[in-house]
C-alpha positions in Angstrom: 76.2 -82.8 37.2 78.5 -83.4 34.2 75.8 -85.0 32.2 73.4 -82.1 32.9 76.1 -79.6 31.7 76.7 -81.6 28.5 73.0 -81.7 27.9 72.9 -77.9 28.2 75.8 -77.5 25.8 74.1 -79.8 23.3 70.9 -77.7 23.6 72.8 -74.5 22.8 74.4 -76.2 19.8 70.8 -76.9 18.6 69.9 -73.2 19.0 73.0 -72.3 17.0 72.1 -74.9 14.4 68.7 -73.1 13.9 70.5 -69.9 12.9 72.6 -71.6 10.2 69.6 -72.7 8.1 70.5 -70.7 5.0 71.6 -72.2 1.7 75.3 -72.9 1.5 75.7 -73.6 5.3 75.3 -77.4 5.1 78.9 -78.0 6.2 78.3 -75.8 9.3 75.1 -77.6 10.3 76.8 -81.0 9.7 79.7 -79.9 12.0 77.3 -78.8 14.7 75.5 -82.2 14.5 78.9 -84.0 14.6 80.0 -82.1 17.7 76.6 -82.7 19.4 76.9 -86.5 18.7 80.4 -86.5 20.1 79.2 -84.8 23.3 76.3 -87.3 23.5 78.7 -90.2 23.5 80.6 -88.5 26.3 77.4 -87.7 28.1 76.3 -91.3 28.0 79.6 -92.9 29.0 78.8 -95.0 32.0 82.3 -94.6 33.5 82.1 -90.9 33.4 82.6 -89.3 36.8 81.8 -85.8 38.0 85.1 -84.5 36.7 84.1 -85.3 33.0 84.1 -81.6 32.0 87.7 -81.0 33.2 88.9 -84.2 31.6 87.1 -83.8 28.2 88.8 -85.8 25.5 91.1 -83.9 23.2 89.0 -84.9 20.3 86.0 -82.9 21.5 88.2 -79.9 22.3 89.5 -80.0 18.7 86.0 -80.2 17.4 85.0 -77.2 19.5 87.8 -75.1 18.0 87.0 -76.3 14.5 83.3 -75.6 14.9 83.9 -72.1 16.4 86.3 -71.2 13.6 83.9 -72.5 10.9 80.9 -70.7 12.4 82.7 -67.3 12.8 83.8 -67.4 9.1 80.2 -67.9 7.9 78.4 -65.9 10.6 77.5 -63.2 8.0 75.5 -65.7 6.0 73.6 -67.0 9.1 70.6 -65.6 10.9 73.1 -64.1 13.4 73.5 -61.3 10.7 71.0 -58.6 11.7 70.8 -57.3 8.1 70.1 -60.8 6.7 67.5 -61.5 9.4 65.8 -58.1 9.0 65.0 -58.7 5.3 62.4 -61.5 5.7 61.0 -59.9 8.9 60.4 -56.5 7.2 58.8 -57.9 4.0 55.0 -57.4 3.9 53.0 -60.6 4.1 51.2 -61.7 1.0 48.5 -63.6 2.9 45.3 -61.9 4.1 45.1 -60.9 7.7 
């Protein structure tokens, strides 16, 4: 069950990663990838028991806090910003229909 939950968390990180594709957000994408890799190591630990979520190493907790802080600071530059997202969606297409 713990491995399934970690897999779900890693999937969600991937969805967030997609929204931070704008220029200038490379550090945020890198941090998301680093956190996902740390979770993958934990997910694939053979000695991990069902209580793995409650006993998550402090390193991953620290990474979660760091990632959340970083993402909140740059959220306005990401595709979570409705105004930023609306621009490309409202532009007329130059290709024939």
